[in-house]
N, C-alpha and C positions, 0 to 999 in steps of 0.2 A: 494554480495561479500563474499567469503569463509572466515571463521574465523579459518581455520586450522593453527596451530602454535600460536594462541592467537588472542584475539579480535582486537588488534592493527593492525594485518596483513590485516584485511579487509580494513582499511583506507589506508594503504600503497598500496594495490592492486588497489584500486580505483584511487589513484594518478598516478600509473603506466599506467593505461588505459587512463588517461586524463579526467576522469569524475569529475564533481564538486558537485555531490550529489550521495548518495548510500543507499542501504538497506543491512541489515545483521541480523543474529540471535545473541543473546547474550549467547546462550548455545546450546548444541545438541538439535535440534528441533524434534527429533523422540524418545526421552527418557524422562520419567517422572523425573528422578533424574539426577543431574549434579554436577560436582565438584564445590566447592565454588569459588566465584570471589574474587581473592586476591588483596591486596593493590598494589602489584607489577603490576598486570595485568591492574588495573585502571590507574596507573601512565604511563605505556607504551602506553595505549590508548590515554590519554590526550596529551602526547608528540607527538604522531603521528598526532593527529588533529591539534596541534599547528604548525606543519611543512607542512601539506598537506591541500590545500584549498578545502576541501570537506564539504559542509554545505548546507542544513541540512542533518542529518543522521537519517534514519528511521530503527527501529528494528522491525522485524516481529515475532509475537507470534509463539510458537510451534504448529505444526499441530495437536497435540493430544488434545489441549485445547478445551473444550466445556462448557462454563459457563452457558449455558441454559439447560444443562443436569440434570437429577435427580440422586440421589444415589451416589455411590463411584466415578463415572466419574466426576460428578459435583464437588465433594469435592476435588478430585485430581487436577481438572482444576483450582479451586480457589487458591489452594496452589501454583501451578505452575505459575499462572498469577501474584500472589503477588511477587514471587521470581524474575520473569523476569522483572516486572515493577520496582522493587527495583533496579535491576541491571542497568536499563536504567537511573534511577534517579542518581545513583552513578557515572555512566559514563558520565552524561551530555548529553545523547542522546535526540534529540528534539522530535521525534515521536515514539510511540509504536503502531503498526498496529495489530489489532485483528479481527478475524472472529467472528461474533455475535453468531454462534453456531446453534445447532439443538434442537428443542423442542420435539423430538420424545418421546413417552410414556407419554405425557402430552398434553397441548394445547398451541397455540401460545402465548396467554396472560400470561400463567404461565411461559413459557420460557422467555418471555421478563422481567417478574418480577424477576426471578432468575438471569438473566443476569445483570439487572440494580442494584440489591442489591449487587452482587459480584463486579461489576465495581466501584460502589461508595465506597465500603470498601477498594478496592485496591488503588484507588487514594488518599483516605483520609489518608492512612498509609504512603504515600510518600511525603516528604517535598520538593522534587525537582520541576523542571519546565516542565518535560516531559508531552507532550500532548498525550492522548490515542485516536487513530483513529479507528473507526469501519469501516471495509472494506465491501463495498457493494458486495453481492454474486450473483451467477447465479440463485438463488431461487429454486433450485431443492428440491423436497420432503418437508421435515420439516425444511429446512434451513431458518434461519431468515435473514433479510436484503436484500432480493431480489428485493424490490421495494423502491423507494425514500420515499414513504409515511411511510413504515415500519421503515426505518432508522430514519425518523423524529419523529415517535412515540417513539422509543427507547430513542432518545436524550432528550425528554421531561422529562424523569425519572432520568437523570444523573446530578449530582451536584458535584462541581461547573461547570457551563456550559463552562467556559473558559478552562477547562482541558480536554474537549472532542471535537472531531470533526469526520470527515469521510474521508475515502480513497476510491476513485473510481478506477475501473479496467475496461479497455476497453473490454477485453474478457468477463468478468462477465456482463457488461452492455449489450453487444450484445446478449449473451446467455439468458439474462433475458427478451429480447424483446425490448431493447432500441437501435434504429438504429443510426449509426454514419456515414454511407457511403456517403451521399450527404450533401451539405451545408444546404439544407432545413431540412433533417432528423436530422442532428446534432443540428441545431438550436432548433428544437422542443424538442429533448431530453434534451438539456441543459436548456431550458425554464422550463421544468417540474422539473428539479433538483433545479433550482433557486426558483421556487414556493414552493416546498415541504421542501427543506433543506436550500438552500442558499449557494452561493460561499464563504461567510465569514466563513463557517464551514468546507470548503475543505482544508485539509492539505497536501495530496499527491495524485498522480495519477499513477496507474500501467498501463504501455503501453504494451499490449500483443495482438497479432492477435488471432483469434479463429479458431480452427480446424472444428467447427461445425457451422451451420447456425443460423440465427436470431431466437430467441425464443426457441432454442434447450434445454435450461436449463442444458447444458453440459459444465463443466468447463475444457476445454482442450486448453492450450496455444499453439500458433504457432508463428514462427518467423515473423517479421514485413513484410507485403506484401505477405506472403505465406499462408494466411488463408482466411476466408470468409469475413473479414472486408475490407481488401485491402488497398492499398496505399492512396486512396482518403480519406478514413476515418481517417487515421492518419495525413494527411495534415490538416484536419479540427481541430484536436487536437493541433498540434504544432503551428498552426497559430492563435489560440484563445488567444487574449490579456488578457483575464481573468485568463489564466494559466501561464502567463509570469513568475511569481515568485513561482509557484507550482512545487515541485520536480517531475520529470517524471522518473519512475523506471521501468526498464526492468525485467521481470520474465520469460524469455524464456529459452529453454533448453541449458545447458552448453555443447557445442560441437564446433567443427571447421567445416568450409566449405570445399569444394573440393580443395581449394588452401591453406588450413592449417590456415586460419585466424580465430581467435576467434569470435564466433557468437555474443558475447556481443558488440564487436567493429563493426561488420558488421551491426547489428541492429541499433546501435547508429548512424552510418554513414548514413543509410537509412533514419532515422528520421530527421537528420540534412539536408539531401538533399531536404526534403519536405518543409523546411522553406522558405517562400517567402522573397526575399531581397528588393522588392520595398516597398514604403510607403503604409501602409494599409489604408483603408477608415477611420479608427479611428485615423490616424496620428501617428501610432506607428511603428517605424522601427524595424524589427525583426531579422536582420542578426546577430548581435552580440549575442543576446540571444540564437539563434539557435546553434551557434558554441559551446556554453558551455554545451549543453545537451548531 
């Protein structure tokens, strides 16, 4: 949700759409510097959350941040992450989602060490309850976090463990070679996730179709059902009882369809239409949960 007009407007917009969870930025995501977060802005945000049933809220880190980088970029990234995470704590935001970054000009292990050192210092400086989620990536080039095993390795360096988790992304999963399209493939992918990381560490799930094929390593989001994953893959996600209380966040292009409908609403409706209403083999009725997403 856009924060144009103030961070509180993101909450209000989510309420207007009828969503019960949302993601937002806490400042301009394409600039290193941003205006200070005022007490008035915090109060307006808290008032909006008190009146709109949107929970949890996830904040996404700036696209410029790369905590695994060396030199000035790494230093600026650390300062920006500290500022953004502090804003999340002051706003009472539940999750802060961060890409692990790129180890270019060094080695993967050195990149992980820099990332972990930075993250530990960022969380230690914030007395709030915000949980930092590392987002799994498409794994292109020197990007960290393209495999479940690498995410698990990073997590072993982070303290305290309760303040850290992971965020999955369906497009990133597919691009990294994790298939979601059939019940069998989805089950195998999620079994690998459970074995390496575990569902107890999962805080959020980004639901995006993929413009490119399985294992392409290309992070290009498509509208739900209009990419290479397809509707069957998303049916597997929205009907997984392990995700019943995990926020599902759309990160698709902001535009309207040929009838002038906002694509956020269109994509959400498509996802809801995939929720099975009959009692599942696990004995969990999914109809009400699906309506809220």
